[in-house]
C-alpha positions as a Markdown table, in Angstrom:
| # | Residue | x | y | z |
|---|---|---|---|---|
| 1 | Met | 63.6 | -7.6 | -26.4 |
| 2 | His | 66.5 | -10.0 | -27.7 |
| 3 | Ile | 67.1 | -12.7 | -25.7 |
| 4 | Ala | 70.8 | -11.7 | -25.2 |
| 5 | Gln | 69.4 | -8.8 | -23.4 |
| 6 | Gln | 67.3 | -10.7 | -21.2 |
| 7 | Ile | 70.1 | -12.8 | -20.0 |
| 8 | Leu | 72.2 | -9.8 | -19.6 |
| 9 | Phe | 69.4 | -8.0 | -17.5 |
| 10 | Ile | 68.9 | -11.2 | -15.3 |
| 11 | Leu | 72.8 | -11.3 | -14.6 |
| 12 | Cys | 72.9 | -7.4 | -13.9 |
| 13 | Ala | 70.0 | -7.6 | -11.4 |
| 14 | Ala | 71.0 | -10.9 | -9.8 |
| 15 | Gly | 74.5 | -9.4 | -9.2 |
| 16 | Ala | 73.2 | -6.2 | -7.8 |
| 17 | Ile | 70.8 | -7.8 | -5.4 |
| 18 | Tyr | 73.4 | -10.4 | -4.2 |
| 19 | Leu | 76.1 | -7.4 | -3.6 |
| 20 | Phe | 73.3 | -5.4 | -1.9 |
| 21 | Ala | 72.4 | -8.5 | 0.4 |
| 22 | Lys | 76.0 | -9.0 | 1.3 |
| 23 | Lys | 76.7 | -5.4 | 2.4 |
| 24 | Val | 73.5 | -5.3 | 4.3 |
| 25 | Lys | 74.6 | -8.2 | 6.2 |
| 26 | Glu | 77.8 | -6.8 | 7.0 |
| 27 | Leu | 76.0 | -3.5 | 8.3 |
| 28 | Lys | 73.9 | -5.4 | 10.5 |
| 29 | Arg | 76.8 | -7.1 | 12.0 |
| 30 | Asn | 78.7 | -3.7 | 12.6 |
| 31 | Ile | 75.6 | -2.4 | 14.2 |
| 32 | Met | 75.4 | -5.2 | 16.6 |
| 33 | Leu | 78.8 | -4.8 | 17.5 |
| 34 | Gly | 77.4 | -2.5 | 20.3 |
| 35 | Arg | 76.0 | -3.6 | 23.4 |
| 36 | Asp | 72.7 | -5.2 | 24.0 |
| 37 | Glu | 69.7 | -2.7 | 24.6 |
| 38 | Val | 66.0 | -3.9 | 24.9 |
| 39 | Ile | 63.8 | -1.3 | 23.2 |
| 40 | Asn | 60.3 | -2.4 | 23.1 |
| 41 | Asp | 58.4 | -0.1 | 25.2 |
| 42 | Arg | 55.1 | 1.9 | 24.3 |
| 43 | Pro | 54.9 | 0.5 | 20.7 |
| 44 | Asn | 52.0 | 2.8 | 19.8 |
| 45 | Glu | 54.1 | 6.0 | 20.3 |
| 46 | Arg | 57.0 | 4.3 | 18.4 |
| 47 | Trp | 54.8 | 3.7 | 15.5 |
| 48 | Arg | 53.4 | 7.1 | 15.6 |
| 49 | Asn | 57.1 | 8.7 | 15.7 |
| 50 | Met | 58.0 | 6.4 | 12.8 |
| 51 | Val | 55.1 | 7.6 | 10.5 |
| 52 | Leu | 55.7 | 11.4 | 11.5 |
| 53 | Leu | 59.1 | 11.6 | 11.6 |
| 54 | Ala | 60.4 | 9.2 | 9.0 |
| 55 | Leu | 57.5 | 9.2 | 6.5 |
| 56 | Gly | 55.9 | 12.5 | 7.3 |
| 57 | Gln | 59.4 | 14.2 | 7.7 |
| 58 | Lys | 57.6 | 16.1 | 10.7 |
| 59 | Lys | 61.0 | 17.8 | 12.0 |
| 60 | Met | 62.2 | 18.8 | 8.6 |
| 61 | Phe | 59.4 | 21.6 | 8.1 |
| 62 | Lys | 61.1 | 23.7 | 11.0 |
| 63 | Lys | 62.9 | 24.9 | 7.8 |
| 64 | Pro | 60.2 | 24.9 | 5.2 |
| 65 | Leu | 62.1 | 25.6 | 1.8 |
| 66 | Pro | 64.7 | 22.7 | 2.4 |
| 67 | Ala | 61.9 | 20.7 | 3.6 |
| 68 | Ile | 59.6 | 21.2 | 0.6 |
| 69 | Leu | 62.6 | 20.4 | -1.7 |
| 70 | His | 63.4 | 17.4 | 0.3 |
| 71 | Leu | 59.8 | 16.2 | 0.2 |
| 72 | Phe | 59.8 | 16.4 | -3.8 |
| 73 | Val | 63.0 | 14.2 | -3.7 |
| 74 | Tyr | 61.8 | 12.0 | -1.2 |
| 75 | Ala | 58.4 | 11.4 | -2.8 |
| 76 | Gly | 60.0 | 11.1 | -6.1 |
| 77 | Phe | 62.5 | 8.4 | -5.0 |
| 78 | Ile | 59.9 | 6.4 | -3.4 |
| 79 | Ile | 57.0 | 6.6 | -5.9 |
| 80 | Ile | 59.0 | 6.7 | -9.2 |
| 81 | Asn | 60.5 | 3.4 | -8.0 |
| 82 | Val | 57.1 | 1.8 | -8.7 |
| 83 | Glu | 58.0 | 2.4 | -12.2 |
| 84 | Ile | 61.3 | 0.5 | -11.9 |
| 85 | Leu | 59.1 | -2.5 | -11.2 |
| 86 | Glu | 57.7 | -2.6 | -14.7 |
| 87 | Ile | 61.2 | -2.0 | -16.0 |
| 88 | Phe | 62.3 | -5.0 | -13.8 |
| 89 | Val | 59.2 | -7.2 | -15.2 |
| 90 | Asp | 60.3 | -6.2 | -18.9 |
| 91 | Gly | 63.9 | -6.9 | -18.5 |
| 92 | Ile | 63.2 | -10.5 | -17.2 |
| 93 | Thr | 60.2 | -11.2 | -19.5 |
| 94 | Gly | 61.5 | -9.2 | -22.6 |
| 95 | Met | 58.4 | -7.4 | -22.9 |
| 96 | His | 58.1 | -3.8 | -23.5 |
| 97 | Arg | 55.6 | -1.6 | -21.1 |
| 98 | Ile | 54.0 | -4.9 | -19.9 |
| 99 | Phe | 51.3 | -2.8 | -17.7 |
| 100 | Ala | 50.1 | -0.6 | -20.6 |
| 101 | Pro | 47.6 | -3.2 | -22.0 |
| 102 | Leu | 46.2 | -4.1 | -18.5 |
| 103 | Leu | 45.8 | -0.4 | -17.1 |
| 104 | Gly | 44.8 | 1.4 | -20.5 |
| 105 | Ser | 44.6 | 5.0 | -20.3 |
| 106 | Phe | 45.3 | 5.0 | -16.5 |
| 107 | Tyr | 48.7 | 3.9 | -17.5 |
| 108 | Ser | 49.6 | 7.1 | -19.3 |
| 109 | Phe | 48.2 | 9.0 | -16.3 |
| 110 | Leu | 50.5 | 7.0 | -13.8 |
| 111 | Ile | 53.7 | 7.6 | -16.2 |
| 112 | Gly | 52.7 | 11.3 | -16.4 |
| 113 | Ser | 52.5 | 11.6 | -12.7 |
| 114 | Phe | 55.8 | 9.9 | -12.6 |
| 115 | Glu | 57.2 | 12.3 | -15.1 |
| 116 | Leu | 55.8 | 15.1 | -12.9 |
| 117 | Leu | 57.6 | 13.7 | -9.9 |
| 118 | Ala | 60.7 | 13.2 | -11.9 |
| 119 | Phe | 60.8 | 16.7 | -13.1 |
| 120 | Thr | 60.2 | 17.9 | -9.3 |
| 121 | Val | 63.2 | 15.8 | -8.3 |
| 122 | Leu | 65.4 | 17.1 | -11.2 |
| 123 | Val | 64.8 | 20.7 | -10.0 |
| 124 | Ala | 65.1 | 20.2 | -6.1 |
| 125 | Cys | 68.3 | 18.4 | -6.8 |
| 126 | Val | 69.7 | 21.4 | -8.8 |
| 127 | Ile | 68.7 | 23.8 | -6.2 |
| 128 | Phe | 70.1 | 21.5 | -3.4 |
| 129 | Leu | 73.4 | 21.8 | -5.7 |
| 130 | Leu | 73.2 | 25.5 | -5.8 |
| 131 | Arg | 72.5 | 25.9 | -2.1 |
| 132 | Arg | 75.8 | 23.7 | -1.6 |
| 133 | Asn | 78.1 | 25.2 | -4.1 |
| 134 | Val | 77.0 | 28.6 | -4.8 |
| 135 | Val | 75.1 | 29.9 | -2.0 |
| 136 | Lys | 77.6 | 27.9 | 0.3 |
| 137 | Val | 74.7 | 27.3 | 3.2 |
| 138 | Arg | 77.1 | 27.4 | 6.3 |
| 139 | Arg | 76.0 | 23.9 | 7.7 |
| 140 | Leu | 76.6 | 22.3 | 4.4 |
| 141 | Asn | 79.9 | 23.8 | 4.2 |
| 142 | Met | 81.8 | 22.6 | 7.4 |
| 143 | Pro | 85.3 | 21.2 | 8.0 |
| 144 | Glu | 84.0 | 17.5 | 8.8 |
| 145 | Leu | 82.3 | 17.5 | 5.3 |
| 146 | Asn | 85.6 | 18.1 | 3.3 |
| 147 | Gly | 86.7 | 15.2 | 1.1 |
| 148 | Trp | 84.3 | 12.2 | 0.9 |
| 149 | Pro | 81.4 | 13.4 | 2.6 |
| 150 | Glu | 81.1 | 16.5 | 0.4 |
| 151 | Asn | 81.6 | 14.4 | -2.9 |
| 152 | Asp | 79.2 | 12.1 | -1.7 |
| 153 | Ala | 76.4 | 14.4 | -1.4 |
| 154 | Lys | 77.2 | 16.1 | -4.8 |
| 155 | Leu | 77.4 | 12.8 | -6.5 |
| 156 | Ile | 74.2 | 11.6 | -5.3 |
| 157 | Leu | 72.3 | 15.0 | -6.3 |
| 158 | Val | 74.2 | 14.7 | -9.7 |
| 159 | Thr | 72.9 | 11.0 | -10.1 |
| 160 | Glu | 69.5 | 12.0 | -9.3 |
| 161 | Val | 69.6 | 14.6 | -12.0 |
| 162 | Val | 70.9 | 12.2 | -14.7 |
| 163 | Leu | 68.5 | 9.5 | -13.7 |
| 164 | Met | 65.3 | 11.7 | -14.1 |
| 165 | Ser | 66.9 | 13.0 | -17.3 |
| 166 | Leu | 67.0 | 9.5 | -18.4 |
| 167 | Phe | 63.4 | 8.7 | -17.5 |
| 168 | Leu | 62.0 | 11.6 | -19.4 |
| 169 | Ile | 64.3 | 11.2 | -22.6 |
| 170 | Met | 63.3 | 7.5 | -22.6 |
| 171 | Asn | 59.6 | 8.2 | -22.5 |
| 172 | Ala | 60.0 | 10.9 | -25.3 |
| 173 | Ala | 61.9 | 8.7 | -27.4 |
| 174 | Asp | 59.5 | 5.9 | -26.7 |
| 175 | Leu | 56.5 | 8.1 | -27.7 |
| 176 | Arg | 58.1 | 9.0 | -31.1 |
| 177 | Leu | 58.7 | 5.5 | -31.9 |
| 178 | Gln | 54.9 | 4.7 | -31.1 |
| 179 | Gln | 54.2 | 7.7 | -33.5 |
| 180 | Leu | 56.3 | 6.0 | -36.2 |
| 181 | Asn | 54.8 | 2.7 | -35.4 |
| 182 | Ala | 57.9 | 1.1 | -34.7 |
| 183 | Glu | 57.8 | -2.8 | -33.9 |
| 184 | His | 57.7 | -3.9 | -30.3 |
| 185 | Tyr | 56.7 | -0.5 | -29.1 |
| 186 | Thr | 53.2 | -0.5 | -27.2 |
| 187 | His | 50.8 | 2.5 | -28.1 |
| 188 | Thr | 49.7 | 4.6 | -25.2 |
| 189 | Thr | 48.3 | 8.0 | -25.1 |
| 190 | Pro | 50.9 | 10.6 | -24.6 |
| 191 | Phe | 52.6 | 11.2 | -21.4 |
| 192 | Leu | 52.4 | 14.5 | -19.3 |
| 193 | Leu | 55.8 | 16.0 | -20.0 |
| 194 | Ser | 57.6 | 13.7 | -22.6 |
| 195 | Gln | 55.1 | 14.5 | -25.3 |
| 196 | His | 56.4 | 17.8 | -25.4 |
| 197 | Leu | 60.1 | 16.6 | -26.0 |
| 198 | Thr | 59.3 | 14.3 | -28.9 |
| 199 | Gly | 60.4 | 17.2 | -31.4 |
| 200 | Leu | 63.9 | 16.6 | -30.2 |
| 201 | Phe | 63.8 | 13.4 | -32.6 |
| 202 | Asp | 62.3 | 15.0 | -35.5 |
| 203 | Gly | 63.9 | 13.8 | -38.7 |
| 204 | Trp | 65.8 | 10.9 | -37.0 |
| 205 | His | 65.9 | 7.3 | -38.5 |
| 206 | Val | 64.0 | 4.8 | -36.4 |
| 207 | Ala | 67.2 | 2.8 | -35.7 |
| 208 | Ala | 68.8 | 6.0 | -34.0 |
| 209 | Ile | 65.7 | 6.8 | -31.8 |
| 210 | Glu | 65.7 | 2.8 | -30.9 |
| 211 | Ala | 69.2 | 3.3 | -29.8 |
| 212 | Val | 68.5 | 6.3 | -27.6 |
| 213 | Glu | 65.6 | 4.8 | -25.9 |
| 214 | Arg | 67.5 | 1.4 | -25.2 |
| 215 | Ile | 70.6 | 3.3 | -24.3 |
| 216 | Cys | 68.4 | 5.6 | -21.6 |
| 217 | Trp | 66.3 | 2.3 | -20.6 |
| 218 | Trp | 69.7 | 0.5 | -19.8 |
| 219 | Ala | 71.5 | 3.6 | -18.4 |
| 220 | His | 68.3 | 4.1 | -16.0 |
| 221 | Ile | 68.0 | 0.6 | -14.8 |
| 222 | Ile | 71.9 | 0.0 | -14.2 |
| 223 | Gly | 71.9 | 3.4 | -12.5 |
| 224 | Val | 69.4 | 2.3 | -10.0 |
| 225 | Phe | 71.4 | -1.0 | -9.5 |
| 226 | Ala | 74.4 | 1.1 | -8.8 |
| 227 | Phe | 72.6 | 3.3 | -6.5 |
| 228 | Leu | 71.2 | 0.2 | -4.8 |
| 229 | Asn | 74.8 | -0.8 | -3.9 |
| 230 | Tyr | 76.0 | 2.6 | -3.3 |
| 231 | Leu | 73.4 | 3.5 | -0.7 |
| 232 | Pro | 75.4 | 1.4 | 2.1 |
| 233 | Tyr | 78.5 | 3.2 | 1.6 |
| 234 | Ser | 76.7 | 6.6 | 1.5 |
| 235 | Lys | 74.8 | 8.8 | 3.9 |
| 236 | His | 71.9 | 8.3 | 1.9 |
| 237 | Leu | 71.7 | 5.0 | 3.6 |
| 238 | His | 69.3 | 6.9 | 5.9 |
| 239 | Val | 66.3 | 6.8 | 3.3 |
| 240 | Ile | 66.1 | 3.0 | 4.8 |
| 241 | Leu | 67.3 | 3.4 | 8.4 |
| 242 | Ala | 65.3 | 6.4 | 9.1 |
| 243 | Phe | 62.3 | 4.2 | 9.3 |
| 244 | Pro | 63.8 | 2.0 | 12.2 |
| 245 | Asn | 65.9 | 4.5 | 13.9 |
| 246 | Ala | 62.6 | 6.8 | 14.3 |
| 247 | Trp | 60.8 | 3.5 | 15.6 |
| 248 | Tyr | 63.5 | 2.9 | 18.4 |
| 249 | Gly | 63.9 | 6.7 | 19.2 |
| 250 | Lys | 64.1 | 7.6 | 22.7 |
| 251 | Leu | 60.7 | 8.4 | 24.5 |
| 252 | Thr | 61.8 | 9.5 | 27.7 |
| 253 | Pro | 62.1 | 13.3 | 28.4 |
| 254 | Lys | 65.2 | 14.8 | 26.9 |
| 255 | Gly | 66.6 | 16.1 | 29.7 |
| 256 | Glu | 66.7 | 12.7 | 31.5 |
| 257 | Ile | 70.1 | 11.4 | 31.5 |
| 258 | Lys | 70.4 | 7.6 | 31.9 |
| 259 | Asn | 72.4 | 6.6 | 35.3 |
| 260 | Met | 74.7 | 3.6 | 35.4 |
| 261 | Lys | 73.3 | 1.2 | 37.6 |
| 262 | Glu | 76.8 | 0.0 | 38.8 |
| 263 | Ile | 77.5 | 3.6 | 40.3 |
| 264 | Gln | 74.3 | 3.7 | 42.1 |
| 265 | Asn | 74.9 | 0.4 | 43.8 |
| 266 | Glu | 78.3 | 1.8 | 44.8 |
| 267 | Val | 76.8 | 4.4 | 46.4 |
| 268 | Leu | 73.7 | 2.4 | 48.1 |
| 269 | Tyr | 76.3 | -0.3 | 49.2 |
| 270 | Ala | 78.8 | 2.5 | 50.8 |
| 271 | Met | 75.6 | 4.0 | 53.0 |
| 272 | Glu | 73.9 | 0.5 | 53.3 |
| 273 | Pro | 76.7 | -2.1 | 53.6 |
| 274 | Asp | 74.2 | -4.7 | 54.9 |
| 275 | Lys | 72.8 | -4.5 | 51.2 |
| 276 | Ala | 75.7 | -5.3 | 49.5 |
| 277 | Pro | 76.3 | -8.8 | 48.0 |
| 278 | Ala | 79.1 | -11.1 | 49.4 |
| 279 | Glu | 81.0 | -10.8 | 46.0 |
| 280 | Ala | 79.6 | -8.3 | 43.6 |
| 281 | Ala | 81.5 | -8.6 | 40.5 |
| 282 | Ala | 82.8 | -5.1 | 39.2 |
| 283 | Pro | 81.6 | -4.0 | 35.8 |
| 284 | Ala | 84.1 | -4.4 | 32.9 |
| 285 | Ser | 84.3 | -0.6 | 32.2 |
| 286 | Phe | 82.7 | 2.7 | 33.1 |
| 287 | Gly | 81.4 | 4.7 | 30.0 |
| 288 | Ala | 82.5 | 3.9 | 26.3 |
| 289 | Lys | 86.1 | 4.1 | 24.9 |
| 290 | Asp | 85.1 | 2.3 | 21.6 |
| 291 | Val | 81.9 | 1.4 | 19.4 |
| 292 | Lys | 81.8 | -2.1 | 21.0 |
| 293 | Asp | 81.2 | 0.0 | 24.4 |
| 294 | Leu | 78.4 | 2.0 | 22.8 |
| 295 | Thr | 74.9 | 0.2 | 22.5 |
| 296 | Trp | 73.6 | -1.2 | 19.1 |
| 297 | Lys | 71.2 | 1.9 | 19.1 |
| 298 | Asn | 74.0 | 4.3 | 19.2 |
| 299 | Leu | 75.4 | 2.6 | 16.2 |
| 300 | Leu | 72.1 | 2.6 | 14.3 |
| 301 | Asp | 72.1 | 6.3 | 15.1 |
| 302 | Ala | 75.5 | 6.6 | 13.4 |
| 303 | Tyr | 74.4 | 4.8 | 10.4 |
| 304 | Ser | 71.3 | 6.7 | 10.0 |
| 305 | Cys | 72.9 | 10.0 | 10.1 |
| 306 | Thr | 72.0 | 12.1 | 7.1 |
| 307 | Glu | 74.9 | 14.4 | 7.8 |
| 308 | Cys | 72.2 | 17.4 | 7.3 |
| 309 | Gly | 74.1 | 19.5 | 10.1 |
| 310 | Arg | 71.0 | 20.7 | 11.6 |
| 311 | Cys | 72.3 | 19.2 | 15.1 |
| 312 | Thr | 75.6 | 21.3 | 14.5 |
| 313 | Ala | 73.9 | 24.4 | 13.5 |
| 314 | Ser | 71.9 | 24.2 | 16.7 |
| 315 | Cys | 75.0 | 23.5 | 18.9 |
| 316 | Pro | 75.8 | 26.7 | 21.4 |
| 317 | Ala | 79.2 | 25.2 | 21.8 |
| 318 | Asn | 79.7 | 25.0 | 17.8 |
| 319 | Gln | 78.2 | 28.4 | 17.4 |
| 320 | Thr | 80.9 | 29.8 | 19.7 |
| 321 | Gly | 83.7 | 28.8 | 17.8 |
| 322 | Lys | 84.4 | 25.6 | 19.7 |
| 323 | Lys | 85.4 | 22.3 | 17.9 |
| 324 | Leu | 82.2 | 20.2 | 18.9 |
| 325 | Ser | 80.0 | 19.2 | 16.1 |
| 326 | Pro | 77.4 | 16.9 | 16.8 |
| 327 | Arg | 77.3 | 15.7 | 13.3 |
| 328 | Lys | 81.1 | 14.9 | 13.3 |
| 329 | Ile | 80.6 | 12.8 | 16.5 |
| 330 | Met | 78.2 | 10.8 | 14.2 |
| 331 | Met | 80.3 | 10.7 | 11.2 |
| 332 | Asp | 83.2 | 9.4 | 13.4 |
| 333 | Thr | 81.0 | 7.0 | 15.3 |
| 334 | Arg | 80.1 | 5.4 | 11.9 |
| 335 | Asp | 83.8 | 5.7 | 10.5 |
| 336 | Arg | 85.1 | 3.7 | 13.4 |
| 337 | Ala | 82.3 | 1.0 | 13.1 |
| 338 | Glu | 83.2 | 0.8 | 9.6 |
| 339 | Glu | 86.7 | 0.2 | 10.4 |
| 340 | Ile | 86.3 | -2.3 | 13.1 |
| 341 | Gly | 83.9 | -4.2 | 10.2 |
| 342 | Glu | 86.9 | -4.2 | 7.7 |
| 343 | Asn | 89.2 | -5.4 | 10.1 |
| 344 | Ile | 87.0 | -8.3 | 10.8 |
| 345 | Asn | 86.5 | -8.8 | 7.0 |
| 346 | Lys | 90.3 | -9.0 | 6.7 |
| 347 | Asn | 91.1 | -11.1 | 9.5 |
| 348 | Gly | 88.0 | -13.3 | 10.1 |
| 349 | Glu | 87.5 | -11.7 | 13.8 |
| 350 | Tyr | 88.6 | -8.5 | 15.1 |
| 351 | Val | 92.1 | -8.1 | 15.9 |
| 352 | Asp | 93.1 | -5.2 | 18.1 |
| 353 | Asp | 94.5 | -2.2 | 16.1 |
| 354 | Gly | 95.6 | 0.1 | 18.8 |
| 355 | Lys | 93.0 | 2.5 | 18.1 |
| 356 | Ser | 89.9 | 3.6 | 19.8 |
| 357 | Leu | 86.7 | 6.1 | 19.1 |
| 358 | Leu | 88.0 | 8.0 | 22.2 |
| 359 | His | 91.2 | 10.0 | 21.3 |
| 360 | Asn | 91.8 | 8.6 | 18.0 |
| 361 | Tyr | 88.5 | 9.8 | 16.3 |
| 362 | Ile | 86.9 | 12.0 | 19.1 |
| 363 | Thr | 89.1 | 14.3 | 20.9 |
| 364 | Val | 88.8 | 15.2 | 24.7 |
| 365 | Glu | 88.3 | 18.9 | 23.5 |
| 366 | Glu | 85.3 | 18.3 | 21.7 |
| 367 | Leu | 83.6 | 16.0 | 24.5 |
| 368 | Arg | 84.3 | 19.1 | 27.1 |
| 369 | Ala | 82.8 | 21.6 | 24.7 |
| 370 | Cys | 79.4 | 20.0 | 25.2 |
| 371 | Thr | 76.8 | 21.7 | 27.5 |
| 372 | Thr | 74.4 | 18.7 | 27.5 |
| 373 | Cys | 71.6 | 21.1 | 26.4 |
| 374 | Gln | 69.9 | 18.6 | 24.1 |
| 375 | Ala | 69.7 | 21.0 | 21.2 |
| 376 | Cys | 71.3 | 18.5 | 18.9 |
| 377 | Val | 68.7 | 15.9 | 20.0 |
| 378 | Glu | 65.8 | 17.9 | 19.4 |
| 379 | Ala | 67.0 | 19.4 | 15.9 |
| 380 | Cys | 67.7 | 15.7 | 14.5 |
| 381 | Pro | 64.8 | 15.0 | 12.1 |
| 382 | Val | 65.1 | 11.1 | 12.5 |
| 383 | Ser | 65.7 | 10.9 | 16.4 |
| 384 | Ile | 69.6 | 10.5 | 16.5 |
| 385 | Asp | 71.1 | 11.3 | 20.0 |
| 386 | Pro | 74.7 | 12.4 | 19.8 |
| 387 | Leu | 74.4 | 13.5 | 23.3 |
| 388 | Asp | 74.0 | 9.8 | 24.3 |
| 389 | Ile | 77.5 | 9.0 | 22.7 |
| 390 | Ile | 78.8 | 12.2 | 24.1 |
| 391 | Met | 78.0 | 11.4 | 27.5 |
| 392 | Gln | 79.3 | 7.6 | 27.7 |
| 393 | Leu | 82.6 | 8.7 | 26.0 |
| 394 | Arg | 82.9 | 11.5 | 28.9 |
| 395 | Arg | 82.0 | 8.8 | 31.4 |
| 396 | Asn | 85.1 | 6.9 | 30.4 |
| 397 | Leu | 87.2 | 9.8 | 30.4 |
| 398 | Ile | 86.4 | 10.8 | 33.9 |
| 399 | Met | 85.9 | 7.4 | 35.6 |
| 400 | Glu | 88.4 | 5.4 | 33.8 |
| 401 | Glu | 91.2 | 7.7 | 33.0 |
| 402 | Ser | 90.3 | 10.2 | 35.7 |
| 403 | Asn | 90.8 | 12.8 | 33.0 |
| 404 | Ala | 88.9 | 16.0 | 33.7 |
| 405 | Pro | 89.7 | 19.8 | 34.2 |
| 406 | Gln | 90.5 | 21.0 | 37.6 |
| 407 | Glu | 87.3 | 22.7 | 37.8 |
| 408 | Trp | 85.4 | 19.8 | 37.3 |
| 409 | Asn | 87.3 | 17.7 | 39.9 |
| 410 | Leu | 86.6 | 20.6 | 42.5 |
| 411 | Met | 82.7 | 20.1 | 41.6 |
| 412 | Phe | 82.9 | 16.4 | 41.7 |
| 413 | Gly | 84.8 | 16.6 | 45.2 |
| 414 | Asn | 82.1 | 19.0 | 46.4 |
| 415 | Ile | 79.2 | 16.8 | 45.3 |
| 416 | Glu | 80.8 | 13.9 | 47.2 |
| 417 | Asn | 81.6 | 15.7 | 50.5 |
| 418 | Asn | 79.0 | 18.3 | 50.4 |
| 419 | Met | 75.9 | 16.8 | 48.4 |
| 420 | Ala | 76.2 | 20.0 | 46.2 |
| 421 | Pro | 78.6 | 21.8 | 43.8 |
| 422 | Trp | 79.5 | 24.6 | 45.9 |
| 423 | Lys | 81.9 | 24.4 | 48.7 |
| 424 | Phe | 79.7 | 24.7 | 51.6 |
| 425 | Ser | 78.3 | 22.1 | 53.9 |
| 426 | Pro | 74.6 | 21.4 | 54.0 |
| 427 | Asp | 74.4 | 23.2 | 57.4 |
| 428 | Asp | 76.0 | 26.4 | 56.0 |
| 429 | Arg | 73.8 | 26.4 | 53.3 |
| 430 | Asp | 70.8 | 26.2 | 55.3 |
| 431 | Ala | 72.1 | 29.1 | 57.7 |
| 432 | Trp | 71.0 | 31.8 | 54.8 |
| 433 | Val | 67.6 | 31.5 | 55.9 |
| 434 | Ala | 67.8 | 32.3 | 59.5 |
| 435 | Asp | 67.5 | 36.0 | 59.3 |
| 436 | Val | 64.5 | 35.5 | 56.9 |
């Protein structure tokens, strides 16, 4: 490889890594906008969840066909990137297939395995595109995906198809150049799939085949660098964040709702005034109105969302035509966190923009539609909990804004006065057993 190409490669690699690291730092800041929450209990269970859910994709297999296709794409993405290591080393050193002499015949077997994976990734991505655009699977064609989210999904699938095609064509051109004894092209045994594509270059001049090989090599690695820096702006960030999110996932029973200690204390002090401190500081607010009122785990959930729509497809409120979509809750939370992050980037610190997650992004109608059935939590492949965000936003609505339907207010009053949702005193409720 010419020295100019080495310099260009090093500059491209350094620029891509710098930009990615800068964006990752911003993402961490955005996630840490949330309230602190300590999550470190039962580490053995957490490691197990991470292996089963993030690495093993256990929950994905509730829908076998998309799960198998996704496994092809996932395994290809992870394993084929081992091949990127050689391209990276070649780019820096100016060598070509630097590992081939070291690994001997095993090298061709390794590249052949990568080619097989690349082909399965290519096929899977084509099927995913057909599912979105021809079959039009309902959960992949819902209103919240209009615009950027839909284009994001399609762009990544098309990019994967292009990258895998470039990989196979590059190897085919390389093998043809080996057959022609071109200079600098290390001889290997034929690769599994690309050996059948060398006929594409029959009758070509060596210089033309070299140009194709170099174009594919550069396009492949630049595509990888571009993909690396596209990830933080895309739903495909889940390929990284799925692992920590699965580790930090909730281990308590799904039906267990987190109580507010401040509210419990209010009840305790009302019933036993002697236990009340002389000066009890009131909480700053009840529930959550904006992303800063949520926890960092809620925001990690939002950034880990794959937008697969399994939560929304499982939501009974959505199935009956109500506006609630758990997927939209997560997308709105992430969008609001990004908006605040851009505000900080622009002003050096957060300047109040008069907006909030509640009302400006998520409406009262959406929140009231939730039945707290936990179907969305159960359906999520990577332990995202949309219900926790919904509950915190509803708490703010009710306890800060006194914003609840009349039916709810009647129920609240009954619970407060009669210790049950019904308008009967405890004595009256017990009277039904008198004749038993």
